[in-house]
N, C-alpha and C positions, 0 to 999 in steps of 0.2 A: 167376533174377537176374530175372529183366522184370517180376514182381510181385513184387520189392522195395523195386527200381526205380519203377515206377510206383506204388508203395502210397507212397514217403516222397519223391516227389514231388508227390502230389493232397493229402498231410498241409502240409508245406511252401507249398502253394499257396492250402490254405484256414487258415494261422499258426498251425500248429503248432511249437511249441516244438523245439528238439533232440533234448531228450529223446526227447520224442513222434513225431519225426522214424528218428530209430533205433530207437526201437522197432517203427514200423510197417514199417516194409525187415525188419525180424527177421524177423516173423511173415507176411509174403509169402515168406520163402526156408524159413522152419519146417514149413509146411505143405505144403511140395514138395520135398521129401529122399528121395533115395531115388528115384522115377520115372525109366522107363523111353521110352530115344527110341525107336523100334520102329515107323520110320512102312511103312507098307502099302502094297506094288510100289515103295518106295525112294524116294517120295514125300511131299513135305510137306504134301499135304492129311487123310488120316486115319491118326492123328487126332491128329496137328498142329493141323491149327484150332481142332480142338473145347478140345484143353488149352488152348489160347491165350486163348480166349475166355471158359474158366471163370479162365484168372490174371488174366483184368480184372477180375472176378468180385470173385475172391480179393482183387485190390491193393482195391480201396474200399475192404473189408469191414474188413482190415487199415489203411486209413484211418481210418476209425470207429471198431475200438477200439483204436487209439491216440490216438485227438482225448478217444473217452471218460475218458481214462484221466489221470493227471497226468506218463506217459514214462517212471514206473517197471516193469520188467522183472523175470523172475528168468534169462533168458535171454537174454546178449550180443548184438550182432551179429556183433561176433569170434568168438565160441564156436559162433555155428549156422553162420556164415561154415569154419568150424576142419573142422565136423561134413560139412557140403557134399561139403570135398575131402576125406574121408577117408572120405565115403560113395563117392565118385565111383571113389577106388582101390581101393574092395572090390570094387566094381564088375564083372562079365564085360562083355568088349566086346562079344560078344553084345546086347548090351542101349546100346550107345552109339553112335546114329545107324547101326547096319550093317546090320541090313531082317534079319541075321542070329538075330533073336531076339523074344518074345512074338506080339502081333500081327502083326508082319512074316511071320510064318514060319506062325500059325496062318488065319487069314485070304484065301482065294486072293481073287487078282483077274481 
């Protein structure tokens, strides 16, 4: 969600249309669907900081892609938000910032 907000904000700041702003937000969420939250040692240092950094780069890319288009897109922001909700509901709890799955249990600190 932070990537989508940054992408939309950057697109707006660079003079994008409402359609381009929505497209940037959609792109920002679309490529993060299903990402786990599996902090090693229960801390948000690894892998969270790296993932946030990559999200910032992806926000810039999403804004750039949206600004180079007329804002028309095949997947709406509403569709990707609903997909995010469904994906989150389908995910096992151990991948939702519990430190019970993913890198949190496969990397010893």
